[in-house]
RODO-2510 file (C-alpha; in nm, 4 decimals, decimal comma):
residues 280
     n   res          X          Y          Z
     1     x    -0,0336    -1,9810     2,1405
     2     x     0,1374    -1,8871     1,8029
     3     x     0,5086    -1,9793     1,7890
     4     x     0,6789    -1,6371     1,8518
     5     x     1,0371    -1,5817     1,8069
     6     x     1,1649    -1,2522     1,9898
     7     x     1,2356    -0,9719     1,8049
     8     x     1,5271    -0,7639     1,8435
     9     x     1,4720    -0,3868     1,9123
    10     x     1,6209    -0,2524     1,6126
    11     x     1,4518    -0,5080     1,3626
    12     x     1,1325    -0,4030     1,4732
    13     x     1,1900    -0,0519     1,4495
    14     x     1,3739    -0,0516     1,1229
    15     x     1,0766    -0,2608     0,9685
    16     x     0,8133    -0,0377     1,1000
    17     x     0,9159     0,2426     0,9957
    18     x     1,0088     0,0969     0,6564
    19     x     0,6808    -0,0049     0,6318
    20     x     0,5303     0,3414     0,6492
    21     x     0,7578     0,4834     0,4144
    22     x     0,7414     0,2367     0,1166
    23     x     0,3886     0,1375     0,1930
    24     x     0,2895     0,4873     0,0066
    25     x     0,5905     0,5975    -0,1627
    26     x     0,5213     0,4093    -0,4741
    27     x     0,8045     0,1416    -0,3974
    28     x     0,6410    -0,1304    -0,2569
    29     x     0,6182    -0,1949     0,0817
    30     x     0,6155    -0,5910     0,0529
    31     x     0,9401    -0,5961    -0,1686
    32     x     1,1378    -0,3304     0,0668
    33     x     0,9726    -0,6018     0,4042
    34     x     1,0848    -0,9207     0,2229
    35     x     1,4010    -0,8484     0,0976
    36     x     1,5261    -0,6689     0,4395
    37     x     1,5501    -0,9776     0,6636
    38     x     1,7165    -1,1551     0,3254
    39     x     2,0005    -0,8612     0,2909
    40     x     2,0320    -0,8270     0,7032
    41     x     2,0053    -1,1584     0,7844
    42     x     1,7446    -1,1213     1,0090
    43     x     1,4861    -1,4331     1,0398
    44     x     1,1715    -1,3551     0,8905
    45     x     0,8940    -1,1038     1,1008
    46     x     0,6324    -1,3070     1,2356
    47     x     0,2783    -1,3051     1,2175
    48     x     0,1843    -1,0822     1,4764
    49     x     0,4353    -0,8125     1,3846
    50     x     0,3075    -0,8785     1,0187
    51     x    -0,0907    -0,7789     1,1730
    52     x     0,0574    -0,4763     1,3495
    53     x     0,2126    -0,3359     1,0343
    54     x    -0,1367    -0,3513     0,8926
    55     x    -0,2759    -0,1962     1,1714
    56     x    -0,0547     0,0944     1,1470
    57     x    -0,0523     0,1287     0,7420
    58     x    -0,4331     0,1744     0,8388
    59     x    -0,4109     0,3953     1,1330
    60     x    -0,1693     0,6527     0,8937
    61     x    -0,4561     0,6618     0,5896
    62     x    -0,7165     0,7093     0,8977
    63     x    -0,5711     0,9900     1,0201
    64     x    -0,4575     1,1808     0,7759
    65     x    -0,7686     1,1399     0,5460
    66     x    -1,0475     1,1609     0,8799
    67     x    -1,2185     1,4363     0,7115
    68     x    -1,2430     1,3682     0,3549
    69     x    -1,3505     0,9992     0,5047
    70     x    -1,6615     1,1815     0,7157
    71     x    -1,7230     1,3742     0,3911
    72     x    -1,7184     1,0680     0,1541
    73     x    -1,9443     0,8774     0,4508
    74     x    -2,2062     1,1629     0,4454
    75     x    -2,2373     1,1814     0,0716
    76     x    -2,2400     0,8079     0,0125
    77     x    -2,6133     0,8029     0,2387
    78     x    -2,6869     1,1457     0,0989
    79     x    -2,6374     1,3771     0,4049
    80     x    -2,4603     1,6978     0,2673
    81     x    -2,1394     1,7464     0,5115
    82     x    -1,8273     1,8535     0,4910
    83     x    -1,5627     2,1470     0,3502
    84     x    -1,3964     2,0380     0,0119
    85     x    -1,5342     2,1429    -0,2849
    86     x    -1,4286     1,8616    -0,5114
    87     x    -1,5865     1,5716    -0,3049
    88     x    -1,9035     1,7950    -0,3270
    89     x    -1,9296     1,7227    -0,7009
    90     x    -1,8672     1,3335    -0,5958
    91     x    -2,1417     1,2103    -0,4201
    92     x    -2,0976     0,8536    -0,5090
    93     x    -1,7469     0,8769    -0,4565
    94     x    -1,8070     0,5985    -0,1693
    95     x    -2,0014     0,3320    -0,3974
    96     x    -1,7262     0,3772    -0,6209
    97     x    -1,4964     0,3098    -0,3722
    98     x    -1,6623     0,0049    -0,2538
    99     x    -1,7162    -0,1189    -0,6180
   100     x    -1,3217    -0,0720    -0,6654
   101     x    -1,2686    -0,2878    -0,3614
   102     x    -1,4097    -0,6177    -0,4662
   103     x    -1,1275    -0,6978    -0,7302
   104     x    -0,8371    -0,6956    -0,4828
   105     x    -1,0710    -0,8661    -0,2075
   106     x    -1,1497    -1,1479    -0,4579
   107     x    -0,7642    -1,1902    -0,5632
   108     x    -0,6680    -1,1869    -0,2154
   109     x    -0,8752    -1,4789    -0,1441
   110     x    -0,7633    -1,6333    -0,4605
   111     x    -0,4106    -1,5720    -0,4332
   112     x    -0,3599    -1,6144    -0,0381
   113     x    -0,1427    -1,9016    -0,0033
   114     x     0,0481    -1,8392    -0,3033
   115     x     0,1624    -1,4782    -0,2365
   116     x     0,2507    -1,6063     0,1507
   117     x     0,4450    -1,9463     0,0424
   118     x     0,5952    -1,8883    -0,3133
   119     x     0,5942    -1,5210    -0,4599
   120     x     0,6763    -1,3914    -0,1360
   121     x     1,0151    -1,5475    -0,1303
   122     x     1,0887    -1,5019    -0,5140
   123     x     1,3512    -1,2676    -0,5262
   124     x     1,3187    -1,3037    -0,9166
   125     x     0,9819    -1,2165    -0,9409
   126     x     1,0005    -0,9288    -0,6640
   127     x     1,2598    -0,7662    -0,9043
   128     x     1,0840    -0,7830    -1,2098
   129     x     0,7996    -0,6545    -1,0670
   130     x     0,9910    -0,3233    -0,9243
   131     x     1,1333    -0,2670    -1,3033
   132     x     0,7610    -0,3509    -1,5069
   133     x     0,5472    -0,1373    -1,2762
   134     x     0,8489     0,1374    -1,3100
   135     x     0,8202     0,1893    -1,6936
   136     x     0,4693     0,1913    -1,6497
   137     x     0,4188     0,4301    -1,3876
   138     x     0,6951     0,6787    -1,6372
   139     x     0,4647     0,5927    -1,9376
   140     x     0,1832     0,6695    -1,7729
   141     x     0,3583     1,0422    -1,5801
   142     x     0,4891     1,1116    -1,9152
   143     x     0,1932     1,0418    -2,0926
   144     x    -0,1648     1,0469    -1,9141
   145     x    -0,3556     1,3433    -1,9551
   146     x    -0,3829     1,4862    -1,6088
   147     x    -0,6900     1,6864    -1,6209
   148     x    -0,9072     1,5338    -1,3368
   149     x    -0,9769     1,6050    -0,9870
   150     x    -1,1591     1,3943    -0,7595
   151     x    -1,4753     1,5308    -0,8279
   152     x    -1,4308     1,4291    -1,1464
   153     x    -1,3887     1,0360    -1,1031
   154     x    -1,5830     0,8129    -1,2634
   155     x    -1,7039     0,4630    -1,2523
   156     x    -1,4587     0,3977    -1,5195
   157     x    -1,2129     0,5487    -1,3901
   158     x    -1,2320     0,3509    -0,9857
   159     x    -1,2862     0,0228    -1,1746
   160     x    -0,9632     0,0492    -1,3588
   161     x    -0,7745     0,1932    -1,0500
   162     x    -0,9668    -0,1060    -0,8692
   163     x    -0,8185    -0,3839    -1,1200
   164     x    -0,4667    -0,2458    -1,0957
   165     x    -0,5095    -0,2672    -0,6768
   166     x    -0,5797    -0,6537    -0,7479
   167     x    -0,2662    -0,6308    -0,9010
   168     x    -0,0691    -0,5316    -0,6019
   169     x    -0,0927    -0,8739    -0,4228
   170     x     0,2256    -0,9799    -0,6291
   171     x     0,5148    -0,8705    -0,3892
   172     x     0,6743    -0,5980    -0,5499
   173     x     0,4380    -0,4159    -0,7490
   174     x     0,3271    -0,1676    -0,5060
   175     x    -0,0315    -0,0873    -0,4101
   176     x     0,0282     0,3224    -0,4364
   177     x     0,2794     0,2936    -0,7212
   178     x    -0,0009     0,0474    -0,9490
   179     x    -0,2931     0,2540    -0,8498
   180     x    -0,1048     0,5922    -0,9015
   181     x    -0,0070     0,4289    -1,2281
   182     x    -0,3439     0,3356    -1,2920
   183     x    -0,4924     0,6741    -1,2440
   184     x    -0,2773     0,8881    -1,4587
   185     x    -0,3303     0,6341    -1,7303
   186     x    -0,7170     0,7428    -1,6690
   187     x    -0,6329     1,1224    -1,6741
   188     x    -0,6097     1,2024    -1,2618
   189     x    -0,3679     1,4959    -1,1950
   190     x    -0,0726     1,3706    -1,0275
   191     x    -0,1860     1,5022    -0,6757
   192     x    -0,5723     1,3500    -0,7555
   193     x    -0,4262     0,9982    -0,8755
   194     x    -0,2182     0,9562    -0,5631
   195     x    -0,5290     1,1136    -0,2700
   196     x    -0,7642     0,8912    -0,4957
   197     x    -0,4836     0,5741    -0,4436
   198     x    -0,4541     0,5910    -0,0677
   199     x    -0,8493     0,6792    -0,0609
   200     x    -0,9424     0,3481    -0,2696
   201     x    -0,6672     0,1490    -0,0430
   202     x    -0,7948     0,2525     0,2983
   203     x    -1,0675    -0,0451     0,2271
   204     x    -0,8783    -0,2925     0,1859
   205     x    -0,6239    -0,2592     0,4024
   206     x    -0,8836    -0,2223     0,6753
   207     x    -1,0269    -0,5479     0,5905
   208     x    -0,6975    -0,7497     0,5271
   209     x    -0,6244    -0,6287     0,9184
   210     x    -0,9306    -0,7306     1,0433
   211     x    -0,8982    -1,0943     0,8497
   212     x    -0,5466    -1,1149     1,0098
   213     x    -0,6472    -1,0319     1,3005
   214     x    -0,9631    -1,2735     1,3651
   215     x    -0,7087    -1,4976     1,2448
   216     x    -0,4733    -1,4367     1,5175
   217     x    -0,7054    -1,4549     1,7881
   218     x    -0,8732    -1,7925     1,6525
   219     x    -0,4761    -1,9079     1,7144
   220     x    -0,4512    -1,7850     2,0275
   221     x    -0,3500    -1,4455     2,0579
   222     x    -0,0864    -1,2304     2,0985
   223     x     0,1701    -1,3849     2,2882
   224     x     0,2785    -1,2126     2,5957
   225     x     0,6450    -1,1378     2,4312
   226     x     0,5162    -0,9667     2,1412
   227     x     0,3289    -0,6794     2,3000
   228     x     0,5803    -0,4455     2,2949
   229     x     0,6892    -0,5323     1,9718
   230     x     0,3352    -0,4865     1,8284
   231     x     0,2675    -0,1551     2,0204
   232     x     0,5779    -0,0216     1,8281
   233     x     0,5091    -0,1823     1,4793
   234     x     0,1905     0,0030     1,5123
   235     x     0,2757     0,3276     1,5723
   236     x     0,5888     0,3898     1,4191
   237     x     0,4491     0,2558     1,0527
   238     x     0,1511     0,4977     1,1299
   239     x     0,3727     0,7900     1,2430
   240     x     0,6340     0,7727     0,9597
   241     x     0,3547     0,6689     0,7022
   242     x     0,1108     0,9816     0,8019
   243     x     0,4464     1,1776     0,6820
   244     x     0,5116     1,0259     0,3948
   245     x     0,1596     1,0505     0,2990
   246     x     0,1190     1,4296     0,3529
   247     x     0,5137     1,4765     0,1734
   248     x     0,3883     1,2983    -0,1396
   249     x     0,0994     1,5049    -0,1957
   250     x     0,2874     1,7676    -0,1388
   251     x     0,5693     1,6712    -0,3543
   252     x     0,3200     1,5334    -0,6325
   253     x     0,1854     1,9325    -0,7032
   254     x     0,5228     2,0451    -0,8622
   255     x     0,7079     1,7114    -0,9347
   256     x     0,7086     1,4630    -1,1377
   257     x     0,7064     1,0598    -1,0341
   258     x     1,0616     1,0143    -1,2247
   259     x     1,2071     0,9748    -0,9034
   260     x     1,0282     0,6786    -0,7929
   261     x     1,0992     0,5583    -1,2141
   262     x     1,4652     0,5410    -1,1428
   263     x     1,4696     0,4309    -0,7712
   264     x     1,2425     0,0752    -0,8756
   265     x     1,4272     0,0208    -1,1785
   266     x     1,7612     0,0653    -1,0017
   267     x     1,6607    -0,1806    -0,6790
   268     x     1,4889    -0,4367    -0,8971
   269     x     1,8315    -0,4910    -1,1417
   270     x     2,0102    -0,4570    -0,7749
   271     x     1,7697    -0,7570    -0,6196
   272     x     1,7700    -0,9590    -0,9520
   273     x     2,1340    -0,9749    -0,9410
   274     x     2,2087    -1,0499    -0,6002
   275     x     1,9630    -1,3154    -0,6157
   276     x     2,1419    -1,4789    -0,9258
   277     x     2,4921    -1,4233    -0,7789
   278     x     2,3410    -1,5980    -0,4162
   279     x     2,1962    -1,8771    -0,5978
   280     x     2,4832    -1,9704    -0,8349
***
């Protein structure tokens, strides 16, 4: 069985809700989940709980976008189904998303060891990526043409966003942050950029969750003492994530990303400053 220390209920609740919020807001879930235990004096969350958060994140995007996914799948196989007119104008979207998922899969396999054993614990790297992607987001939000809806997403658009998603293996980047930024640079409007970001993340999140779960089964499965944290982790991250997706898509219809830019830059500076002080 896995070595799985007890997780206090408050830690389970805080980290699960934090995952749901920060995975879909463009502020980096990996940064917050790596830094929260460090700042609050908790032990790092276990592999089992990490897997629960993966499943919760996957459940959130599937709950919110289930109609879109059914239409995308049907159209990808030549069937006419669904009510979304924008999706109807892009029947190749399934295969564009599939092609765009390849880069993050390759990056995950190549850099998994670095992510888990080195980058995740490098506070300076996390802080620097929070700031750097925040500044890129500001530039994209300011100068992107914002003229395309999802019906006009091209192969070049999808591959550009897919390559950007591969960078998200670096903690502090934010999958949604970097993919929304890339989509804005490619001319998508804000709500479409966020929507496409969440759609293109779904296969990658699903693959990561499946791989982690099979690894867990090979190592003995879920320890008896972790059933409650596992179930709570899935439920709370799924519910909070679904609410955040809905809120962000509504927010971006009338607002820019400047709030998230300020948040990332200020948070990144604080992280670097704390890392320097505690290292001294």
